[in-house]
C-alpha positions as CSV (number, residue, x, y, z in Angstrom):
1,E,-84.2,187.3,152.8
2,L,-83.1,184.0,151.2
3,P,-83.0,181.0,153.5
4,S,-79.5,179.5,154.1
5,T,-78.0,176.5,155.8
6,L,-75.0,178.6,156.7
7,A,-74.6,180.0,160.2
8,P,-74.1,183.8,160.4
9,H,-70.4,183.2,161.1
10,E,-69.8,180.8,158.2
11,G,-68.7,181.2,154.7
12,L,-68.0,179.0,151.7
13,A,-64.5,178.1,150.4
14,F,-63.9,176.3,147.1
15,G,-60.9,174.5,145.7
16,S,-61.4,175.1,142.0
17,I,-63.8,176.4,139.4
18,L,-65.0,174.2,136.5
19,Q,-65.6,176.4,133.5
20,T,-68.3,175.2,131.1
21,H,-70.9,177.4,129.6
22,M,-71.2,178.7,133.2
23,P,-68.7,178.4,136.0
24,F,-69.2,175.8,138.8
25,M,-67.4,175.9,142.1
26,M,-65.9,172.6,142.9
27,H,-64.8,171.1,146.3
28,V,-66.9,173.5,148.3
29,T,-66.9,173.4,152.1
30,R,-68.3,175.5,154.9
31,C,-65.7,177.4,156.9
32,P,-65.7,179.9,159.8
33,A,-65.7,183.3,158.0
34,L,-63.3,185.2,160.2
35,P,-60.2,182.9,159.9
36,L,-61.0,182.3,156.2
37,A,-61.1,186.1,155.6
38,L,-57.9,186.7,157.6
39,L,-56.1,184.1,155.5
40,C,-57.4,185.1,152.1
41,A,-58.1,188.8,152.2
42,A,-55.8,191.1,150.1
43,R,-56.3,193.9,152.7
44,V,-57.4,193.9,156.4
45,D,-58.2,197.2,158.0
46,V,-58.3,197.3,161.8
47,A,-60.1,199.9,163.9
48,S,-58.0,201.8,166.4
49,D,-59.7,200.1,169.3
50,C,-59.2,196.7,167.6
51,K,-63.0,195.9,167.9
52,M,-63.7,196.0,164.2
53,L,-62.0,194.4,161.2
54,I,-62.8,195.2,157.5
55,C,-61.5,192.7,154.9
56,D,-61.0,193.8,151.4
57,Q,-63.0,197.0,152.0
58,W,-66.4,195.3,152.2
59,L,-66.6,192.5,154.8
60,Q,-66.9,193.8,158.3
61,F,-66.4,191.9,161.5
62,S,-67.3,193.3,164.9
63,L,-65.6,191.7,167.9
64,E,-65.7,192.4,171.7
65,D,-62.4,191.1,173.0
66,T,-59.4,193.1,171.8
67,D,-56.9,190.6,173.1
68,E,-58.6,187.9,171.0
69,V,-58.5,190.1,167.9
70,L,-54.8,190.7,168.4
71,C,-54.2,187.0,168.9
72,L,-56.2,186.2,165.7
73,L,-54.3,188.7,163.7
74,E,-50.9,187.4,164.9
75,D,-51.9,183.8,164.1
76,A,-53.1,184.8,160.7
77,L,-49.9,186.7,160.0
78,V,-47.8,183.7,161.0
79,L,-49.9,181.4,158.8
80,R,-49.8,183.7,155.8
81,I,-46.0,184.0,156.0
82,S,-45.7,180.2,156.2
83,M,-48.0,179.8,153.2
84,H,-46.1,182.3,151.2
85,R,-42.7,180.7,152.0
86,A,-44.1,177.3,151.0
87,L,-45.5,178.6,147.8
88,D,-42.2,180.4,147.0
89,E,-40.3,177.1,147.6
90,E,-42.7,175.2,145.3
91,V,-42.2,177.7,142.5
92,L,-38.4,177.6,142.9
93,N,-38.6,173.8,142.8
94,L,-40.5,174.0,139.6
95,F,-37.7,176.0,138.0
96,E,-35.0,173.8,139.3
97,A,-36.6,170.5,138.2
98,D,-34.9,168.5,135.5
99,C,-37.2,168.2,132.4
100,D,-36.9,165.9,129.5
101,D,-38.0,168.6,127.1
102,D,-35.2,171.0,128.0
103,V,-33.6,172.6,125.0
104,P,-29.9,171.7,124.8
105,E,-27.5,174.6,125.5
106,D,-25.8,174.5,122.1
107,L,-29.2,174.8,120.4
108,A,-30.4,177.5,122.7
109,S,-27.3,179.6,122.1
110,N,-28.2,179.7,118.4
111,F,-31.3,181.7,119.2
112,C,-29.7,184.3,121.5
C-alpha cells in the first residue's frame, strides 16, 4: 500500500489540466470525498435502506445514519440544480453578448 497524506474520507479536486508532453493537474486541493462525489458524479445509486451510495458505478460510500444520507442527497440536488442554472445563464449571456467581430446582417444574408 502506498503512503498518502490524504485522510480516508478525502479526495483531490483540480481546477484545470496543463497539457504538455504529459498532463499536469493544476490548482489541486483536498476535499471531503462524499460531498465532492455527490456534486460531480454523473450517476449516484442509493441502496434501498439508504446506507450505501455508489457514485459512477465504482466509488462506494457506506453510511450509518439514513436521515443524514437523505439530507446530504437533498442538499446535493439543490446545489446541482443551482449550478446548472448558473451555467445555463452564463452560456445564454455568451450568445447575447455584443461582439465587435459580428458579421453584418447584409453580408451574412449573401451566404444563406
